[in-house]
LUMLODO-376446 format. One record per atom (N, C-alpha, C): residue in three letters; x, y negated, z negated. Coordinates in steps of 0.001 Angstrom, whole numbers, padded with zeros to 6 digits, always signed. Layout:
ALAXYZ/...
//
This chain:
UNK+025607+009004-022241/UNK+026377+008462-021113/UNK+026964+007112-021493/UNK+028211+006955-021233/UNK+028892+005711-021599/UNK+028503+004598-020656/UNK+028229+003442-021212/UNK+027865+002253-020424/UNK+029112+001433-020181/UNK+029585+001407-018956/UNK+030807+000695-018617/UNK+030628-000816-018658/UNK+029368-001303-018805/UNK+029108-002740-018814/UNK+029114-003296-020230/UNK+029368-002483-021237/UNK+029411-002957-022610/UNK+028227-002471-023425/UNK+027899-003263-024463/UNK+026842-002864-025391/UNK+025488-002758-024687/UNK+024720-001750-025077/UNK+023380-001571-024535/UNK+022450-001168-025669/UNK+021318-001846-025771/UNK+020365-001582-026855/UNK+019809-000167-026806/UNK+019818+000438-025626/UNK+019205+001759-025468/UNK+020222+002894-025495/UNK+021478+002575-025807/UNK+022514+003620-025792/UNK+022245+004703-026834/UNK+021752+004303-028019/UNK+021457+005298-029058/UNK+020307+006195-028642/UNK+019300+005609-028006/UNK+018175+006404-027529/UNK+018635+007379-026448/UNK+019565+006944-025605/UNK+020108+007823-024572/UNK+020867+008988-025199/UNK+021592+008706-026286/UNK+022324+009770-026971/UNK+021375+010765-027625/UNK+020294+010252-028222/UNK+019330+011127-028890/UNK+018598+012022-027898/UNK+018237+011462-026750/UNK+017504+012231-025740/UNK+018431+013000-024805/UNK+019747+012719-024924/UNK+020743+013359-024061/UNK+020423+013131-022577/UNK+020011+011901-022283/UNK+019710+011499-020914/UNK+020596+010329-020515/UNK+020930+010210-019229/UNK+021711+009050-018779/UNK+020992+007751-019097/UNK+021759+006706-019315/UNK+021178+005431-019722/UNK+020223+004880-018676/UNK+020491+005122-017388/UNK+019599+004583-016353/UNK+018255+005289-016360/UNK+018228+006562-016779/UNK+016963+007296-016877/UNK+016132+006749-018035/UNK+016770+006528-019175/UNK+016079+005989-020345/UNK+015542+004596-020047/UNK+016362+003776-019398/UNK+015938+002416-019074/UNK+014773+002418-018093/UNK+014810+003321-017130/UNK+013712+003428-016164/UNK+012411+003797-016857/UNK+012481+004738-017794/UNK+011289+005148-018547/UNK+010749+003977-019359/UNK+011637+003177-019936/UNK+011215+002009-020711/UNK+010504+001000-019814/UNK+011050+000763-018624/UNK+010424-000168-017676/UNK+009036+000328-017283/UNK+008920+001613-016977/UNK+007623+002189-016604/UNK+006618+002046-017740/UNK+007069+002306-018973/UNK+006181+002191-020130/UNK+005698+000754-020312/UNK+006605-000205-020163/UNK+006223-001609-020299/UNK+005243-002028-019200/UNK+005464-001544-017985/UNK+004551-001868-016889/UNK+003169-001263-017125/UNK+003142-000057-017647/UNK+001854+000585-017949/UNK+001099-000190-019017/UNK+001805-000622-020056/UNK+001165-001393-021124/UNK+000630-002720-020573/UNK+001458-003392-019772/UNK+001039-004666-019182/UNK-000177-004483-018274/UNK-000181-003405-017497/UNK-001305-003135-016601/UNK-002581-002857-017383/UNK-002472-002123-018474/UNK-003632-001828-019319/UNK-004205-003113-019898/UNK-003318-004014-020351/UNK-003779-005293-020903/UNK-004483-006111-019823/UNK-003876-006168-018636/UNK-004481-006931-017537/UNK-005832-006342-017151/UNK-005911-005015-017120/UNK-007173-004356-016772/UNK-008241-004620-017828/UNK-007853-004608-019096/UNK-008804-004881-020168/UNK-009319-006313-020085/UNK-008434-007257-019754/UNK-008866-008640-019591/UNK-009837-008780-018433/UNK-009561-008095-017330/UNK-010441-008175-016161/UNK-011819-007626-016486/UNK-011870-006510-017213/UNK-013162-005914-017596/UNK-013954-006867-018480/UNK-013264-007515-019426/UNK-013964-008460-020314/UNK-014470-009666-019545/UNK-013698-010134-018545/UNK-014145-011257-017734/UNK-015350-010874-016885/UNK-015366-009644-016374/UNK-016468-009204-015521/UNK-017783-009074-016291/UNK-017700-009003-017592/UNK-018909-008913-018410/UNK-019553-010273-018634/UNK-018814-011338-018261/UNK-019379-012679-018366/UNK-020319-012947-017197/UNK-021035-014056-017249/UNK-022021-014349-016209/UNK-021379-014650-014851/UNK-020140-015155-014861/UNK-019483-015417-013579/UNK-018756-014206-013043/UNK-018836-013073-013771/UNK-018261-011798-013356/UNK-016768-011901-013060/UNK-016097-012796-013783/UNK-014655-012899-013641/UNK-014192-013552-012356/UNK-015116-014233-011637/UNK-014732-014847-010365/UNK-013961-016146-010576/UNK-014213-016807-011688/UNK-013530-018060-011988/UNK-012280-017750-012808/UNK-011095-018062-012280/UNK-009868-017744-013005/UNK-009680-018626-014231/UNK-008897-018135-015167/UNK-008570-018898-016360/UNK-007669-020076-016000/UNK-007759-021152-016775/UNK-006921-022324-016528/UNK-005469-022057-016909/UNK-005267-021256-017939/UNK-003894-020948-018360/UNK-003446-019619-017743/UNK-002138-019409-017760/UNK-001572-018188-017193/UNK-001831-017016-018133/UNK-002505-015973-017607/UNK-002759-014760-018371/UNK-002214-013574-017600/UNK-002289-012391-018215/UNK-001853-011185-017528/UNK-002636-011012-016231/UNK-003941-011269-016304/UNK-004784-011118-015120/UNK-004360-012081-014017/UNK-004172-013363-014370/UNK-003770-014356-013374/UNK-002415-014025-012771/UNK-001507-013568-013617/UNK-000177-013225-013134/UNK-000253-012122-012084/UNK-000998-011059-012392/UNK-001125-009951-011456/UNK-001852-010379-010186/UNK-002824-011278-010301/UNK-003530-011757-009117/UNK-002604-012562-008209/UNK-001764-013397-008804/UNK-000812-014194-008010/UNK+000151-013276-007267/UNK+000704-012295-007990/UNK+001644-011360-007377/UNK+000958-010553-006274/UNK-000254-010056-006575/UNK-000974-009214-005616/UNK-001338-009993-004353/UNK-001831-011215-004502/UNK-002214-012015-003341/UNK-001003-012360-002473/UNK+000112-012691-003107/UNK+001320-013028-002350/UNK+001836-011822-001581/UNK+001874-010662-002251/UNK+002351-009447-001602/UNK+001420-009015-000474/UNK+000124-009148-000704/UNK-000827-008745+000332/UNK-000696-009645+001558/UNK-000479-010939+001333/UNK-000268-011843+002449/UNK+000973-011474+003247/UNK+002018-011043+002537/UNK+003235-010600+003217/UNK+002964-009334+004027/UNK+002225-008403+003444/UNK+001888-007164+004156/UNK+001098-007461+005426/UNK+000160-008399+005342/UNK-000637-008760+006518/UNK+000220-009362+007619/UNK+001260-010118+007235/UNK+002110-010758+008234/UNK+003012-009760+008947/UNK+003313-008641+008289/UNK+004182-007624+008883/UNK+003353-006542+009560/UNK+002259-006127+008918/UNK+001391-005079+009450/UNK+000071-005703+009900/UNK-000824-004870+010371/UNK-002195-005311+010621/UNK-002939-005363+009288/UNK-004105-006017+009276/UNK-004862-006111+008031/UNK-005283-004729+007539/UNK-005670-003855+008470/UNK-006085-002507+008085/UNK-004938-001751+007432/UNK-003741-001833+008017/UNK-002579-001160+007436/UNK-002204-001778+006099/UNK-002323-003104+006007/UNK-001999-003780+004758/UNK-002912-003303+003628/UNK-004198-003177+003911/UNK-005140-002701+002897/UNK-004844-001267+002488/UNK-004378-000473+003444/UNK-004144+000950+003179/UNK-002850+001187+002410/UNK-001784+000471+002788/UNK-000464+000738+002214/UNK-000063-000241+001118/UNK-000909-001219+000850/UNK-000563-002220-000156/UNK-000296-001636-001547/UNK-001085-000669-002028/UNK-000799-000126-003375/UNK+000629+000406-003521/UNK+001142+001066-002493/UNK+002510+001600-002555/UNK+003519+000463-002503/UNK+003324-000477-001561/UNK+004248-001605-001429/UNK+004247-002452-002703/UNK+003060-002747-003210/UNK+002957-003545-004433/UNK+003581-002861-005623/UNK+003348-001549-005739/UNK+003948-000798-006839/UNK+005465-000807-006772/UNK+006004-000641-005563/UNK+007457-000679-005385/UNK+008026-002041-005785/UNK+007370-003110-005333/UNK+007887-004446-005625/UNK+007892-004725-007126/UNK+006774-004457-007781/UNK+006681-004740-009219/UNK+007703-003915-009992/UNK+007859-002646-009630/UNK+008811-001792-010333/UNK+010245-002273-010125/UNK+010632-002514-008872/UNK+012010-002927-008579/UNK+012302-004299-009188/UNK+011362-005224-009069/UNK+011566-006560-009631/UNK+011706-006493-011151/UNK+010898-005660-011791/UNK+010989-005514-013244/UNK+012320-004899-013659/UNK+012763-003898-012904/UNK+014074-003291-013189/UNK+015188-004317-013032/UNK+015104-005115-011982/UNK+016125-006136-011749/UNK+016137-007180-012858/UNK+014951-007580-013300/UNK+014860-008596-014349/UNK+015444-008118-015670/UNK+015375-006842-015917/UNK+015885-006312-017184/UNK+017369-006616-017348/UNK+018086-006705-016237/UNK+019509-007008-016302/UNK+019806-008419-016771/UNK+018799-009291-016795/UNK+018997-010658-017267/UNK+018879-010769-018777/UNK+018430-009702-019425/UNK+018303-009692-020875/UNK+019596-009155-021475/UNK+020265-009929-022329/UNK+021520-009445-022923/UNK+021328-008133-023666/UNK+022217-007197-023415/UNK+022150-005903-024085/UNK+021368-004858-023319/UNK+020912-005207-022107/UNK+020191-004251-021280/UNK+020865-004126-019923/UNK+020802-002944-019369/UNK+021373-002670-018062/UNK+020243-002351-017092/UNK+020138-003034-015954/UNK+019042-002751-015017/UNK+019172-001362-014409/UNK+018100-000592-014323/UNK+018171+000741-013698/UNK+018668+000687-012264/UNK+018380-000419-011582/UNK+018804-000560-010189/UNK+020293-000847-010057/UNK+020983-000933-011181/UNK+022439-001038-011179/UNK+023078+000324-010914/UNK+022271+001388-011045/UNK+022770+002748-010889/UNK+022374+003310-009523/UNK+023334+003928-008849/UNK+023094+004444-007497/UNK+022061+005563-007490/UNK+021963+006326-008569/UNK+020964+007403-008631/UNK+019548+006837-008519/UNK+019309+005717-009197/UNK+017983+005095-009156/UNK+017658+004568-007771/UNK+018605+003833-007180/UNK+018336+003240-005874/UNK+018252+004296-004767/UNK+019040+005364-004897/UNK+018929+006451-003920/UNK+017575+007143-004025/UNK+017086+007300-005251/UNK+015763+007905-005437/UNK+014683+007036-004800/UNK+014792+005719-004958/UNK+013836+004809-004330/UNK+013938+004876-002806/UNK+015163+004910-002300/UNK+015359+005010-000858/UNK+014826+006317-000300/UNK+015030+007406-001031/UNK+014527+008712-000591/UNK+013002+008730-000590/UNK+012400+008100-001586/UNK+010940+008020-001616/UNK+010414+007294-000387/UNK+011033+006155-000053/UNK+010610+005393+001129/UNK+010785+006229+002385/UNK+011906+006937+002501/UNK+012187+007793+003656/UNK+011100+008860+003828/UNK+010770+009547+002753/UNK+009750+010596+002816/UNK+008371+010007+003093/UNK+008100+008845+002491/UNK+006767+008269+002618/UNK+006495+007769+004024/UNK+007431+007037+004638/UNK+007139+006498+005968/UNK+007112+007595+007026/UNK+007887+008664+006826/UNK+007788+009796+007752/UNK+006469+010540+007568/UNK+006019+010635+006328/UNK+004710+011248+006060/UNK+003588+010446+006710/UNK+003638+009111+006566/UNK+002598+008277+007169/UNK+002651+008355+008690/UNK+003861+008482+009251/UNK+003984+008629+010700/UNK+003353+009908+011198/UNK+003606+011000+010497/UNK+003004+012283+010872/UNK+001489+012255+010683/UNK+001047+011597+009624/UNK-000389+011529+009356/UNK-001111+010685+010400/UNK-000478+009610+010850/UNK-001118+008703+011810/UNK-001052+009222+013241/UNK+000038+009920+013596/UNK+000245+010324+014989/UNK+000285+011836+015200/UNK+000218+012599+014115/UNK+000319+014048+014271/UNK+001719+014456+014703/UNK+001829+015595+015340/UNK+003133+016091+015786/UNK+003738+015233+016889/UNK+002915+014410+017546/UNK+003457+013520+018570/UNK+004417+012488+017974/UNK+004345+012309+016645/UNK+005288+011394+015973/UNK+006723+011841+016189/UNK+006931+013163+016291/UNK+008280+013695+016453/UNK+008854+013417+017839/UNK+007993+013061+018795/UNK+008467+012836+020156/UNK+009424+011649+020260/UNK+009226+010652+019392/UNK+010071+009468+019520/UNK+011512+009756+019104/UNK+011740+010875+018424/UNK+013112+011276+018109/UNK+013853+011746+019361/UNK+013106+012103+020398/UNK+013714+012648+021613/UNK+013932+011599+022697/UNK+013381+010398+022512/UNK+013576+009348+023493/UNK+012642+009488+024684/UNK+012642+008514+025591/UNK+011713+008516+026725/UNK+012151+009398+027891/UNK+013436+009763+027945/UNK+013973+010541+029068/UNK+014342+011935+028572/UNK+013825+012950+029262/UNK+013998+014322+028794/UNK+015459+014754+028761/UNK+016225+014412+029821/UNK+017603+014889+029875/UNK+018514+014210+028850/UNK+018029+013089+028261/UNK+018773+012422+027194/UNK+018311+012844+025802/UNK+017359+013767+025748/UNK+016756+014164+024484/UNK+017779+014647+023446/UNK+018738+015520+023797/UNK+019711+015971+022786/UNK+020512+014822+022172/UNK+020951+013891+023029/UNK+021719+012749+022528/UNK+020845+011830+021683/UNK+019623+011554+022163/UNK+018719+010675+021428/UNK+018323+011274+020093/UNK+018206+012608+020038/UNK+017846+013270+018788/UNK+018916+013024+017724/UNK+020169+013151+018109/UNK+021271+012912+017166/UNK+021279+011456+016701/UNK+021098+010528+017663/UNK+021121+009104+017332/UNK+019962+008736+016410/UNK+018771+009221+016749/UNK+017591+008897+015950/UNK+017687+009492+014547/UNK+018156+010734+014448/UNK+018306+011357+013132/UNK+019309+010595+012274/UNK+020435+010209+012880/UNK+021441+009445+012146/UNK+020876+008101+011687/UNK+020099+007464+012566/UNK+019501+006178+012232/UNK+018535+006296+011067/UNK+017693+007330+011094/UNK+016704+007497+010035/UNK+017353+007919+008724/UNK+018384+008741+008788/UNK+019065+009168+007571/UNK+019782+007989+006917/UNK+020288+007079+007737/UNK+021012+005932+007192/UNK+020074+004930+006524/UNK+018796+004929+006869/UNK+017858+003959+006307/UNK+017777+004030+004781/UNK+017493+005200+004180/UNK+017427+005232+002710/UNK+018774+004926+002065/UNK+019859+005309+002740/UNK+021190+005031+002190/UNK+021454+003532+002182/UNK+021093+002853+003278/UNK+021308+001405+003348/UNK+020431+000671+002328/UNK+019181+001133+002158/UNK+018314+000535+001145/UNK+018927+000675-000247/UNK+019434+001863-000537/UNK+019999+002137-001858/UNK+021265+001337-002112/UNK+022172+001313-001139/UNK+023447+000623-001319/UNK+023262-000887-001408/UNK+022353-001442-000588/UNK+022106-002887-000620/UNK+021551-003305-001977/UNK+020550-002594-002449/UNK+019921-002936-003723/UNK+020904-002786-004875/UNK+021582-001654-004927/UNK+022515-001404-006020/UNK+023683-002381-006012/UNK+024255-002625-004835/UNK+025407-003501-004737/UNK+025109-004919-005185/UNK+023982-005469-004754/UNK+023639-006841-005113/UNK+023297-006980-006593/UNK+022539-006026-007125/UNK+022169-006103-008541/UNK+023389-005885-009430/UNK+024240-004927-009080/UNK+025445-004685-009858/UNK+026360-005904-009832/UNK+026551-006496-008647/UNK+027397-007669-008544/UNK+026868-008838-009351/UNK+025567-009075-009270/UNK+024963-010167-010024/UNK+025090-009930-011524/UNK+024889-008677-011959/UNK+024975-008356-013378/UNK+026397-008547-013904/UNK+027381-008149-013124/UNK+028785-008290-013523/UNK+029171-009766-013614/UNK+028785-010557-012601/UNK+029113-011989-012596/UNK+028475-012687-013792/UNK+027215-012367-014060/UNK+026525-012975-015196/UNK+027220-012624-016507/UNK+027636-011359-016654/UNK+028320-010942-017871/UNK+029657-011632-018054/UNK+030412-011777-016984/UNK+031733-012411-017060/UNK+031626-013874-017474/UNK+030745-014627-016803/UNK+030633-016057-017105/UNK+029975-016298-018463/UNK+029125-015374-018898/UNK+028523-015518-020226/UNK+029563-015351-021316/UNK+030566-014510-021072/UNK+031639-014316-022043/UNK+032651-015462-021994/UNK+032964-015968-020796/UNK+033954-017029-020660/UNK+033423-018371-021173/UNK+032201-018695-020739/UNK+031591-019972-021147/UNK+030185-019669-021668/UNK+030051-019358-022960/UNK+028757-018899-023487/UNK+027673-019968-023565/UNK+028032-021263-023388/UNK+027043-022327-023506/UNK+026840-023042-022166/UNK+025604-023363-021863/UNK+025167-024184-020724/UNK+025388-023491-019376/UNK+026643-023170-019034/UNK+026944-022620-017707/UNK+026163-021351-017387/UNK+025982-020412-018351/UNK+025221-019195-018010/UNK+023803-019463-017525/UNK+023233-020637-017876/UNK+021866-020958-017436/UNK+021798-020965-015914/UNK+022841-021495-015278/UNK+022888-021530-013813/UNK+022880-020121-013246/UNK+023642-019240-013870/UNK+023734-017873-013368/UNK+022489-017056-013713/UNK+021782-017437-014776/UNK+020498-016790-015049/UNK+019486-017167-013972/UNK+019523-018425-013545/UNK+018657-018837-012449/UNK+019001-018117-011158/UNK+020296-017991-010904/UNK+020737-017255-009718/UNK+020348-015785-009819/UNK+020473-015228-011033/UNK+020099-013825-011240/UNK+018621-013588-010998/UNK+017781-014538-011429/UNK+016340-014434-011184/UNK+016049-014462-009692/UNK+016751-015331-008977/UNK+016574-015422-007527/UNK+017003-014124-006842/UNK+018149-013584-007236/UNK+018647-012330-006658/UNK+017688-011185-006964/UNK+017168-011138-008195/UNK+016233-010075-008578/UNK+015002-010089-007685/UNK+014483-011282-007412/UNK+013295-011401-006549/UNK+013627-011055-005109/UNK+014709-011616-004596/UNK+015049-011418-003190/UNK+015313-009946-002893/UNK+016018-009254-003772/UNK+016333-007855-003515/UNK+015078-006972-003544/UNK+014156-007266-004456/UNK+012882-006542-004458/UNK+012085-006859-003202/UNK+012113-008126-002790/UNK+011411-008571-001595/UNK+011969-007885-000344/UNK+013301-007874-000204/UNK+013932-007270+000973/UNK+013658-005775+001026/UNK+013733-005111-000109/UNK+013478-003664-000151/UNK+012063-003362+000337/UNK+011088-004120-000154/UNK+009694-003886+000242/UNK+009441-004327+001676/UNK+010115-005393+002121/UNK+009963-005834+003500/UNK+010448-004762+004467/UNK+011608-004166+004186/UNK+012125-003097+005032/UNK+011210-001879+004992/UNK+010636-001604+003827/UNK+009693-000492+003705/UNK+008477-000718+004596/UNK+007959-001951+004609/UNK+006816-002273+005458/UNK+007160-002122+006937/UNK+008355-002549+007308/UNK+008784-002420+008699/UNK+008866-000949+009097/UNK+009445-000115+008230/UNK+009567+001312+008535/UNK+008195+001975+008655/UNK+007266+001609+007771/UNK+005919+002173+007829/UNK+005218+001723+009104/UNK+005356+000450+009423/UNK+004713-000088+010631/UNK+005247+000594+011884/UNK+006548+000829+011952/UNK+007140+001500+013115/UNK+006688+002962+013208/UNK+006592+003619+012062/UNK+006239+005045+012078/UNK+004777+005279+012409/UNK+003918+004317+012075/UNK+002479+004495+012314/UNK+002027+003913+013648/UNK+002941+003262+014376/UNK+002567+002706+015675/UNK+002190+003831+016628/UNK+001221+003596+017490/UNK+000697+004623+018374/UNK+001315+004587+019774/UNK+002483+003974+019877/UNK+003137+003927+021187/UNK+004370+004802+021242/UNK+004445+005821+020341/UNK+005555+006762+020392/UNK+005466+007588+021659/
//
């Protein structure tokens, strides 16, 4: 698949595997996250074998400390949006989404790499996953009564409310996908243009902006996911 953004380090691998570049890049991100997680887990196990059982954090930044900082921050956000019980239950999914999306976004800041979230197929897949997951959690928490909220509170308005609610829910994954893809693509294009026009000093500003955009877009995606899960699992349908 041709990369319209220019040179890509993974283009040859994409040609060899006959897979689109965004698929190859996504697999690379997943592999790197798995390796990082294994290292962090190995460090945690070694710390737990000490007399303090790993309760005292290291003074310097390690894989373990990094994951703890990210996990604690995300869990605090989940608690502020959901109840503590829901946060404990759904945190693994929310945390996994954030780390994956943020890592994909960050890849676009490395010259010669294209972020997977620059491609609509990737962001639509993420949006579809969120759509299926929050509806699944709604059905699991409320049973078939979850479907009642699609019909509205008034019986004679049920046909109209059904159309409105279905349209609203269908638009959710689309809006998640378009927002994420549009912002990451725009940031990647701007960074590439200014890096070519003024290759010294000025790109540093846009790298900082790119880092901010990468974080915010992952944050917004997960925040909306938490809101959708919280609404679907509420017992006042």
